[in-house]
ROZA-46213 format. One record per residue: residue number from 1; chain; x, y, z of N, C-alpha, C, O in turn. Coordinates in pm, 1 decimal, m for minus. Layout:
<atoms>
{NUM; 'A'; {X; Y; Z}; {X; Y; Z}; {X; Y; Z}; {X; Y; Z}} ...
</atoms>
This chain:
<atoms>
{1; 'A'; {m943.6; m16756.8; 1049.4}; {m857.4; m16714.7; 940.4}; {m845.7; m16544.1; 960.6}; {m946.3; m16474.7; 976.1}} {2; 'A'; {m723.4; m16495.3; 958.3}; {m694.0; m16361.7; 958.9}; {m722.2; m16297.5; 830.5}; {m680.3; m16351.7; 728.2}} {3; 'A'; {m792.7; m16181.4; 823.7}; {m815.8; m16111.1; 700.7}; {m824.7; m15962.7; 708.9}; {m856.6; m15914.6; 817.6}} {4; 'A'; {m802.5; m15890.1; 615.8}; {m792.4; m15771.6; 644.8}; {m838.4; m15670.6; 500.0}; {m841.5; m15724.8; 389.6}} {5; 'A'; {m867.4; m15543.6; 513.4}; {m917.5; m15465.6; 413.6}; {m826.3; m15476.9; 303.4}; {m706.6; m15454.7; 321.5}} {6; 'A'; {m870.4; m15508.5; 193.3}; {m790.9; m15517.1; 54.5}; {m746.7; m15667.2; 17.1}; {m690.8; m15693.5; m89.4}} {7; 'A'; {m772.4; m15747.8; 99.9}; {m754.4; m15889.2; 71.2}; {m831.0; m15937.0; m57.6}; {m946.5; m15896.8; m71.9}} {8; 'A'; {m779.9; m16013.6; m145.1}; {m849.3; m16038.1; m261.6}; {m846.0; m16204.5; m272.8}; {m740.6; m16264.1; m250.4}} {9; 'A'; {m948.5; m16264.5; m303.3}; {m968.0; m16397.6; m337.4}; {m1029.6; m16430.2; m475.7}; {m1110.4; m16352.0; m525.8}} {10; 'A'; {m994.3; m16539.8; m535.6}; {m1047.9; m16579.6; m664.5}; {m1097.9; m16727.9; m656.0}; {m1056.2; m16806.9; m571.2}} {11; 'A'; {m1189.0; m16757.7; m749.5}; {m1205.3; m16882.7; m768.4}; {m1288.8; m16894.2; m912.3}; {m1359.5; m16800.9; m950.3}} {12; 'A'; {m1275.8; m17001.7; m979.3}; {m1345.5; m17004.6; m1109.6}; {m1397.4; m17137.8; m1136.6}; {m1356.0; m17231.5; m1068.3}} {13; 'A'; {m1479.5; m17156.2; m1224.5}; {m1553.5; m17276.0; m1278.3}; {m1598.9; m17260.4; m1413.8}; {m1615.3; m17148.9; m1463.3}} {14; 'A'; {m1623.3; m17384.5; m1485.4}; {m1672.3; m17389.9; m1605.3}; {m1798.0; m17452.5; m1593.4}; {m1800.8; m17561.0; m1535.4}} {15; 'A'; {m1912.1; m17399.9; m1641.6}; {m2042.8; m17461.7; m1635.5}; {m2071.0; m17556.9; m1733.5}; {m2042.3; m17533.0; m1850.8}} {16; 'A'; {m2128.8; m17672.2; m1697.1}; {m2174.5; m17781.7; m1779.0}; {m2326.7; m17775.8; m1819.4}; {m2396.4; m17703.0; m1748.8}} {17; 'A'; {m2378.4; m17832.2; m1907.4}; {m2516.7; m17848.8; m1954.8}; {m2594.6; m17915.4; m1840.8}; {m2701.2; m17871.0; m1798.1}} {18; 'A'; {m2535.6; m18021.1; m1796.5}; {m2608.9; m18109.5; m1707.6}; {m2627.5; m18037.0; m1573.4}; {m2727.4; m18054.3; m1503.6}} {19; 'A'; {m2523.6; m17952.7; m1539.9}; {m2547.2; m17870.3; m1412.6}; {m2661.1; m17775.0; m1415.0}; {m2734.6; m17756.6; m1318.0}} {20; 'A'; {m2675.6; m17702.2; m1553.9}; {m2795.0; m17621.1; m1552.6}; {m2913.5; m17691.3; m1551.5}; {m3007.5; m17642.5; m1488.8}} {21; 'A'; {m2929.3; m17810.2; m1616.0}; {m3047.9; m17875.7; m1591.4}; {m3082.9; m17925.6; m1446.0}; {m3197.3; m17935.2; m1401.6}} {22; 'A'; {m2972.2; m17954.2; m1382.2}; {m2997.4; m17995.5; m1240.6}; {m3044.8; m17877.9; m1163.6}; {m3140.2; m17887.2; m1086.4}} {23; 'A'; {m2976.3; m17761.6; m1184.2}; {m3018.5; m17628.9; m1106.0}; {m3161.3; m17600.3; m1158.1}; {m3238.5; m17559.5; m1071.4}} {24; 'A'; {m3201.7; m17611.1; m1259.1}; {m3343.3; m17577.8; m1316.7}; {m3437.7; m17685.3; m1233.1}; {m3551.6; m17647.9; m1205.1}} {25; 'A'; {m3400.5; m17799.9; m1197.7}; {m3494.8; m17889.2; m1132.8}; {m3472.9; m17877.9; m997.2}; {m3564.4; m17922.1; m927.8}} {26; 'A'; {m3374.5; m17829.6; m937.4}; {m3361.8; m17829.6; m795.4}; {m3426.8; m17682.4; m749.2}; {m3470.4; m17667.8; m635.1}} {27; 'A'; {m3429.2; m17579.0; m844.3}; {m3482.3; m17448.8; m811.6}; {m3634.3; m17429.8; m847.0}; {m3709.3; m17354.3; m785.1}} {28; 'A'; {m3669.8; m17506.9; m953.0}; {m3795.7; m17493.8; m1021.5}; {m3807.8; m17378.6; m1122.4}; {m3913.4; m17327.4; m1159.5}} {29; 'A'; {m3686.2; m17346.5; m1160.2}; {m3667.7; m17222.7; m1248.1}; {m3633.0; m17282.8; m1391.5}; {m3518.9; m17295.0; m1436.1}} {30; 'A'; {m3746.4; m17316.9; m1453.5}; {m3745.6; m17376.1; m1584.9}; {m3758.4; m17276.2; m1706.3}; {m3799.8; m17318.2; m1814.3}} {31; 'A'; {m3726.8; m17158.8; m1690.8}; {m3738.0; m17067.8; m1797.9}; {m3680.4; m17130.5; m1924.1}; {m3580.1; m17201.8; m1922.9}} {32; 'A'; {m3753.8; m17097.9; m2039.1}; {m3716.2; m17152.8; m2172.7}; {m3559.6; m17122.2; m2196.6}; {m3492.5; m17214.1; m2243.4}} {33; 'A'; {m3502.8; m17010.9; m2170.4}; {m3370.3; m16967.5; m2178.8}; {m3259.3; m17075.5; m2102.2}; {m3141.7; m17091.3; m2134.9}} {34; 'A'; {m3323.5; m17136.0; m2004.6}; {m3223.0; m17225.5; m1925.9}; {m3240.4; m17373.1; m1980.4}; {m3147.5; m17453.5; m1972.8}} {35; 'A'; {m3362.6; m17405.5; m2035.4}; {m3368.9; m17546.3; m2067.0}; {m3391.1; m17579.0; m2232.0}; {m3398.8; m17690.5; m2283.5}} {36; 'A'; {m3399.1; m17444.7; m2299.5}; {m3399.9; m17484.5; m2452.1}; {m3285.5; m17418.2; m2505.4}; {m3254.7; m17311.3; m2452.7}} {37; 'A'; {m3213.4; m17463.4; m2604.6}; {m3096.4; m17407.9; m2678.1}; {m3136.1; m17272.7; m2746.4}; {m3247.6; m17258.3; m2796.7}} {38; 'A'; {m3046.6; m17179.9; m2746.6}; {m3075.4; m17059.5; m2822.6}; {m3047.6; m17079.2; m2965.3}; {m3017.6; m17193.4; m3000.1}} {39; 'A'; {m3052.3; m16994.2; m3046.0}; {m3023.4; m16991.1; m3190.2}; {m2879.6; m17041.5; m3230.3}; {m2853.5; m17080.8; m3344.0}} {40; 'A'; {m2793.8; m17037.2; m3133.0}; {m2657.2; m17081.8; m3142.3}; {m2622.7; m17201.2; m3079.9}; {m2508.5; m17241.9; m3058.1}} {41; 'A'; {m2750.6; m17266.1; m3046.5}; {m2722.1; m17407.6; m2963.5}; {m2677.9; m17407.8; m2822.3}; {m2625.0; m17504.8; m2768.0}} {42; 'A'; {m2703.2; m17290.1; m2763.7}; {m2651.5; m17273.4; m2624.2}; {m2753.3; m17279.1; m2522.6}; {m2867.6; m17242.8; m2550.4}} {43; 'A'; {m2718.1; m17328.7; m2386.1}; {m2804.4; m17294.3; m2274.4}; {m2762.5; m17203.9; m2193.8}; {m2643.7; m17208.0; m2161.9}} {44; 'A'; {m2840.5; m17108.8; m2144.9}; {m2789.4; m17002.7; m2056.8}; {m2806.9; m17038.5; m1908.1}; {m2909.5; m17088.3; m1861.7}} {45; 'A'; {m2696.9; m17008.3; m1838.8}; {m2681.2; m17047.3; m1701.1}; {m2759.1; m16954.6; m1622.3}; {m2759.1; m16836.5; m1657.0}} {46; 'A'; {m2827.2; m16992.0; m1518.6}; {m2920.3; m16937.7; m1414.0}; {m2824.7; m16816.7; m1361.0}; {m2706.3; m16838.6; m1335.2}} {47; 'A'; {m2880.0; m16695.0; m1347.2}; {m2793.5; m16586.3; m1276.4}; {m2739.6; m16632.2; m1137.2}; {m2620.9; m16621.6; m1106.2}} {48; 'A'; {m2838.2; m16685.2; m1054.0}; {m2804.8; m16726.7; m927.3}; {m2683.3; m16845.7; m908.6}; {m2602.3; m16861.6; m817.2}} {49; 'A'; {m2703.2; m16913.6; m1020.4}; {m2596.6; m17021.1; m1039.2}; {m2458.1; m16964.8; m1072.7}; {m2353.4; m17018.3; m1036.0}} {50; 'A'; {m2465.1; m16863.6; m1138.3}; {m2320.0; m16780.0; m1178.7}; {m2288.2; m16722.6; m1034.0}; {m2183.6; m16751.6; m975.9}} {51; 'A'; {m2379.3; m16644.3; m982.8}; {m2346.6; m16584.3; m852.7}; {m2292.4; m16685.5; m752.7}; {m2203.2; m16643.5; m679.0}} {52; 'A'; {m2333.3; m16817.9; m737.3}; {m2300.7; m16903.0; m651.4}; {m2140.6; m16932.1; m656.2}; {m2089.8; m16987.6; m558.9}} {53; 'A'; {m2068.3; m16899.3; m756.4}; {m1916.3; m16911.4; m756.6}; {m1867.1; m16842.5; m631.8}; {m1775.6; m16893.9; m567.5}} {54; 'A'; {m1921.0; m16732.2; m594.9}; {m1856.6; m16675.6; m489.9}; {m1873.0; m16743.7; m335.2}; {m1800.9; m16720.7; m238.1}} {55; 'A'; {m1967.5; m16817.2; m340.8}; {m2003.1; m16892.1; m202.6}; {m1888.5; m16981.6; m171.4}; {m1871.9; m17007.1; m52.2}} {56; 'A'; {m1800.4; m17037.8; m264.5}; {m1691.2; m17108.7; m241.0}; {m1587.6; m17015.5; m139.7}; {m1538.7; m17045.8; m30.9}} {57; 'A'; {m1575.8; m16900.0; m214.1}; {m1481.3; m16799.6; m134.1}; {m1527.9; m16784.1; 17.2}; {m1454.0; m16800.5; 114.3}} {58; 'A'; {m1676.9; m16746.2; 21.7}; {m1727.9; m16716.6; 146.2}; {m1709.9; m16830.5; 239.6}; {m1684.8; m16807.2; 357.8}} {59; 'A'; {m1721.5; m16959.4; 192.6}; {m1709.7; m17082.3; 280.8}; {m1565.0; m17085.0; 327.2}; {m1540.2; m17102.0; 446.5}} {60; 'A'; {m1468.7; m17068.9; 237.2}; {m1336.8; m17069.4; 284.4}; {m1303.4; m16973.8; 385.3}; {m1212.5; m17000.4; 463.9}} {61; 'A'; {m1375.4; m16849.4; 393.9}; {m1354.1; m16751.7; 501.6}; {m1440.8; m16776.5; 617.5}; {m1422.0; m16701.1; 712.9}} {62; 'A'; {m1541.7; m16876.2; 630.8}; {m1648.1; m16883.5; 719.2}; {m1739.2; m16757.5; 727.6}; {m1787.8; m16716.4; 833.0}} {63; 'A'; {m1754.6; m16708.3; 622.1}; {m1832.3; m16590.0; 592.5}; {m1973.3; m16606.6; 618.5}; {m2025.9; m16696.1; 552.4}} {64; 'A'; {m2050.8; m16540.5; 701.4}; {m2200.7; m16553.0; 694.1}; {m2257.3; m16425.5; 632.5}; {m2239.0; m16321.9; 696.5}} {65; 'A'; {m2321.0; m16419.1; 521.3}; {m2375.9; m16326.5; 434.3}; {m2497.9; m16268.3; 505.0}; {m2585.2; m16343.2; 548.9}} {66; 'A'; {m2505.4; m16130.5; 516.9}; {m2608.7; m16090.1; 583.7}; {m2720.7; m16018.9; 456.0}; {m2843.4; m16028.5; 454.4}} {67; 'A'; {m2643.0; m15956.8; 368.7}; {m2692.8; m15900.1; 254.3}; {m2617.2; m15915.3; 118.6}; {m2494.4; m15906.8; 118.4}} {68; 'A'; {m2680.3; m15935.4; 13.8}; {m2608.1; m15963.2; m112.2}; {m2681.1; m15892.5; m216.7}; {m2799.0; m15913.5; m245.1}} {69; 'A'; {m2605.8; m15809.5; m271.1}; {m2677.6; m15743.0; m421.5}; {m2596.6; m15770.4; m542.2}; {m2474.8; m15753.1; m544.2}} {70; 'A'; {m2672.9; m15817.9; m653.2}; {m2587.1; m15856.0; m768.2}; {m2651.5; m15791.5; m899.1}; {m2773.5; m15781.3; m911.8}} {71; 'A'; {m2574.4; m15755.4; m980.6}; {m2625.9; m15683.4; m1101.5}; {m2556.7; m15787.1; m1215.2}; {m2437.8; m15816.5; m1227.9}} {72; 'A'; {m2661.1; m15827.5; m1285.2}; {m2614.6; m15938.5; m1402.7}; {m2602.6; m15861.2; m1535.4}; {m2701.6; m15810.6; m1588.3}} {73; 'A'; {m2474.6; m15853.0; m1589.7}; {m2436.7; m15762.5; m1699.6}; {m2453.2; m15814.1; m1840.0}; {m2483.1; m15747.7; m1939.2}} {74; 'A'; {m2428.2; m15947.4; m1832.2}; {m2436.2; m16031.3; m1957.2}; {m2445.6; m16165.8; m1927.2}; {m2397.5; m16210.7; m1823.1}} {75; 'A'; {m2513.3; m16246.9; m2023.0}; {m2536.1; m16393.5; m2011.4}; {m2419.9; m16463.7; m1992.7}; {m2312.1; m16419.7; m2032.7}} {76; 'A'; {m2432.7; m16583.8; m1927.8}; {m2334.8; m16701.0; m1926.6}; {m2396.1; m16815.0; m1980.3}; {m2514.1; m16844.1; m1960.2}} {77; 'A'; {m2317.8; m16879.7; m2048.2}; {m2357.1; m17016.4; m2124.9}; {m2298.9; m17141.1; m2080.8}; {m2197.1; m17141.1; m2011.5}} {78; 'A'; {m2355.1; m17243.8; m2115.5}; {m2268.7; m17377.1; m2080.5}; {m2142.9; m17380.1; m2150.0}; {m2136.6; m17352.0; m2269.7}} {79; 'A'; {m2045.1; m17411.9; m2083.6}; {m1913.3; m17421.3; m2147.7}; {m1828.7; m17299.7; m2108.8}; {m1706.1; m17309.1; m2115.2}} {80; 'A'; {m1887.7; m17185.2; m2068.4}; {m1822.8; m17059.7; m2030.3}; {m1738.0; m17107.9; m1902.9}; {m1771.1; m17206.8; m1837.4}} {81; 'A'; {m1632.3; m17034.2; m1875.3}; {m1546.5; m17031.9; m1758.0}; {m1561.4; m16896.2; m1689.9}; {m1528.3; m16793.5; m1749.3}} {82; 'A'; {m1615.4; m16894.1; m1554.2}; {m1630.0; m16760.2; m1500.1}; {m1526.8; m16749.6; m1383.9}; {m1514.2; m16840.5; m1301.9}} {83; 'A'; {m1467.1; m16656.3; m1380.7}; {m1377.2; m16618.1; m1251.8}; {m1444.2; m16532.9; m1173.6}; {m1495.4; m16436.8; m1231.1}} {84; 'A'; {m1459.5; m16543.6; m1041.3}; {m1504.5; m16454.5; m933.2}; {m1383.4; m16386.8; m852.4}; {m1303.8; m16459.6; m793.1}} {85; 'A'; {m1371.6; m16266.7; m850.7}; {m1281.3; m16196.3; m770.7}; {m1354.7; m16129.1; m659.5}; {m1443.7; m16047.3; m682.6}} {86; 'A'; {m1316.9; m16164.3; m535.1}; {m1382.7; m16088.6; m422.1}; {m1285.7; m15999.9; m355.7}; {m1179.4; m16057.4; m332.3}} {87; 'A'; {m1290.2; m15894.0; m323.7}; {m1210.5; m15789.8; m268.2}; {m1287.9; m15744.7; m134.8}; {m1399.9; m15693.6; m135.7}} {88; 'A'; {m1207.2; m15772.8; m13.1}; {m1265.5; m15727.8; 111.5}; {m1257.9; m15575.6; 111.5}; {m1144.2; m15530.8; 126.0}} {89; 'A'; {m1347.4; m15495.7; 99.2}; {m1330.0; m15349.9; 95.8}; {m1352.9; m15282.6; 238.5}; {m1340.3; m15161.0; 252.7}} {90; 'A'; {m1385.8; m15364.4; 339.5}; {m1402.3; m15314.6; 467.6}; {m1401.4; m15433.4; 571.0}; {m1492.8; m15515.3; 561.6}} {91; 'A'; {m1309.4; m15449.2; 665.5}; {m1291.6; m15554.8; 777.8}; {m1298.2; m15456.3; 910.7}; {m1209.4; m15376.3; 939.8}} {92; 'A'; {m1409.8; m15475.3; 979.4}; {m1414.4; m15406.5; 1127.7}; {m1432.5; m15510.3; 1221.6}; {m1521.1; m15595.3; 1212.1}} {93; 'A'; {m1331.4; m15502.5; 1331.4}; {m1343.1; m15590.3; 1430.4}; {m1462.7; m15558.7; 1538.9}; {m1495.6; m15445.5; 1574.4}} {94; 'A'; {m1510.7; m15660.4; 1576.4}; {m1640.5; m15635.5; 1680.3}; {m1609.7; m15721.3; 1786.6}; {m1495.2; m15766.5; 1789.6}} {95; 'A'; {m1697.9; m15756.4; 1884.4}; {m1696.6; m15853.7; 1987.0}; {m1721.2; m15993.8; 1932.0}; {m1836.1; m16028.0; 1903.8}} {96; 'A'; {m1617.2; m16076.2; 1915.7}; {m1624.6; m16201.7; 1885.1}; {m1629.5; m16223.8; 1746.8}; {m1619.2; m16341.6; 1712.4}} {97; 'A'; {m1643.5; m16134.5; 1654.3}; {m1648.5; m16155.1; 1517.4}; {m1593.8; m16016.5; 1428.7}; {m1565.8; m15909.4; 1482.6}} {98; 'A'; {m1585.9; m16041.9; 1290.9}; {m1556.3; m15941.0; 1217.7}; {m1676.8; m15887.4; 1118.7}; {m1745.6; m15962.4; 1049.5}} {99; 'A'; {m1688.3; m15763.2; 1123.8}; {m1791.6; m15718.2; 1019.3}; {m1729.3; m15697.1; 882.9}; {m1634.8; m15618.9; 872.5}} {100; 'A'; {m1776.3; m15761.9; 778.1}; {m1696.2; m15745.6; 647.0}; {m1795.7; m15708.8; 543.3}; {m1913.5; m15744.4; 540.3}} {101; 'A'; {m1724.7; m15622.5; 446.7}; {m1789.2; m15585.9; 331.3}; {m1708.1; m15621.6; 199.5}; {m1590.2; m15587.0; 191.9}} {102; 'A'; {m1768.1; m15689.0; 97.6}; {m1711.5; m15741.4; m14.6}; {m1775.0; m15695.2; m129.2}; {m1896.9; m15682.2; m141.0}} {103; 'A'; {m1673.9; m15665.5; m230.7}; {m1715.4; m15618.3; m356.3}; {m1671.0; m15762.5; m447.7}; {m1573.7; m15834.3; m424.4}} {104; 'A'; {m1758.5; m15777.4; m541.5}; {m1710.0; m15921.8; m634.2}; {m1733.3; m15869.9; m777.1}; {m1821.2; m15790.7; m811.1}} {105; 'A'; {m1648.4; m15922.2; m848.4}; {m1652.5; m15902.7; m1007.4}; {m1640.0; m16047.4; m1063.6}; {m1554.0; m16125.2; m1022.3}} {106; 'A'; {m1722.0; m16076.2; m1151.0}; {m1720.2; m16203.4; m1210.2}; {m1701.5; m16180.9; m1368.5}; {m1777.5; m16105.9; m1429.7}} {107; 'A'; {m1601.3; m16246.5; m1428.3}; {m1558.4; m16239.0; m1564.3}; {m1551.5; m16358.3; m1622.8}; {m1515.5; m16459.0; m1561.8}} {108; 'A'; {m1591.9; m16356.9; m1769.9}; {m1585.2; m16478.1; m1839.1}; {m1460.7; m16489.1; m1893.4}; {m1372.3; m16405.5; m1874.8}} {109; 'A'; {m1446.2; m16609.7; m1974.2}; {m1311.9; m16645.0; m2036.2}; {m1259.4; m16532.1; m2121.9}; {m1138.0; m16531.4; m2142.5}} {110; 'A'; {m1333.4; m16437.2; m2174.4}; {m1285.8; m16333.9; m2244.5}; {m1247.8; m16206.0; m2162.5}; {m1196.1; m16108.3; m2216.8}} {111; 'A'; {m1274.2; m16211.6; m2038.9}; {m1236.1; m16116.3; m1950.8}; {m1346.8; m16005.7; m1954.9}; {m1327.2; m15888.1; m1924.4}} {112; 'A'; {m1447.5; m16050.9; m1990.3}; {m1564.4; m15941.0; m1989.3}; {m1640.9; m15952.9; m1859.2}; {m1654.2; m16062.9; m1805.6}} {113; 'A'; {m1685.3; m15856.0; m1813.8}; {m1761.9; m15866.9; m1674.1}; {m1891.1; m15920.0; m1701.6}; {m1955.6; m15870.9; m1794.2}} {114; 'A'; {m1943.9; m16025.7; m1625.3}; {m2079.6; m16079.4; m1642.0}; {m2162.0; m16060.1; m1515.9}; {m2283.4; m16078.9; m1509.4}} {115; 'A'; {m2096.9; m16027.4; m1433.4}; {m2188.2; m15997.5; m1296.6}; {m2093.0; m15914.0; m1191.7}; {m1976.5; m15949.5; m1173.9}} {116; 'A'; {m2145.6; m15808.5; m1127.9}; {m2088.2; m15741.2; m1011.6}; {m2187.4; m15751.3; m913.1}; {m2308.5; m15764.0; m931.3}} {117; 'A'; {m2110.8; m15742.8; m780.9}; {m2191.5; m15763.6; m655.0}; {m2124.8; m15694.4; m545.3}; {m2008.2; m15655.0; m545.7}} {118; 'A'; {m2218.0; m15682.5; m442.9}; {m2161.5; m15636.4; m308.6}; {m2225.3; m15744.6; m217.1}; {m2311.0; m15827.1; m248.6}} {119; 'A'; {m2161.5; m15725.2; m90.3}; {m2224.6; m15798.5; 14.2}; {m2169.7; m15756.6; 138.2}; {m2061.9; m15697.7; 145.6}} {120; 'A'; {m2245.2; m15787.0; 241.6}; {m2169.5; m15749.1; 370.3}; {m2251.9; m15866.5; 471.1}; {m2366.6; m15909.8; 459.6}} {121; 'A'; {m2161.1; m15894.1; 558.5}; {m2183.0; m15994.9; 672.9}; {m2074.2; m15998.4; 773.4}; {m2002.6; m15902.2; 801.3}} {122; 'A'; {m2066.8; m16128.5; 830.8}; {m1952.0; m16138.7; 937.1}; {m1891.1; m16261.7; 932.0}; {m1940.4; m16360.1; 877.0}} {123; 'A'; {m1767.8; m16258.0; 997.2}; {m1662.2; m16381.7; 999.1}; {m1641.8; m16379.5; 1152.3}; {m1589.9; m16286.7; 1214.3}} {124; 'A'; {m1695.7; m16509.2; 1211.5}; {m1696.7; m16531.9; 1357.2}; {m1539.4; m16556.0; 1375.7}; {m1468.5; m16617.2; 1295.8}} {125; 'A'; {m1496.6; m16495.4; 1498.4}; {m1344.8; m16529.4; 1534.4}; {m1335.1; m16678.4; 1587.8}; {m1226.2; m16725.0; 1621.4}} 
</atoms>
C-alpha cells in the first residue's frame, strides 16, 4: 500500500459487556472496575482493549509496530462507541520498507478524547 505523511485513517467500534469479560479472562486482568458494575451499573473497558482499535488500521497497512505510547484520558464503558483516528506524521523510505510514525486520537460518541497515543514502526514494501 502506498502511503505518505499526512494520510489519515479511522476505525470505530462499540464495546460490549461480554467482550470486556472475555478480555478479562484472556489477559488475567480481573480488576474490580472491569468485572463489577460501578454505581451507574457500567463495566469499564480495559485500556489496552480500547487501544486495540488502532490495530485494525495497522493491520490494513501491514504496519509492524516497534514502539507504542498511550495516554488514557478518561474511562470507556460497555456500550460506548470509540473512534480511532490515526495520522501518519512521518513516512521515510528505507531499503525494502518505510519507517512510519503515527499519532492516534481516540474519541467517544460525545467526541471527547479518551486516549491519545504515538507509535513508530515499519511497513514492508
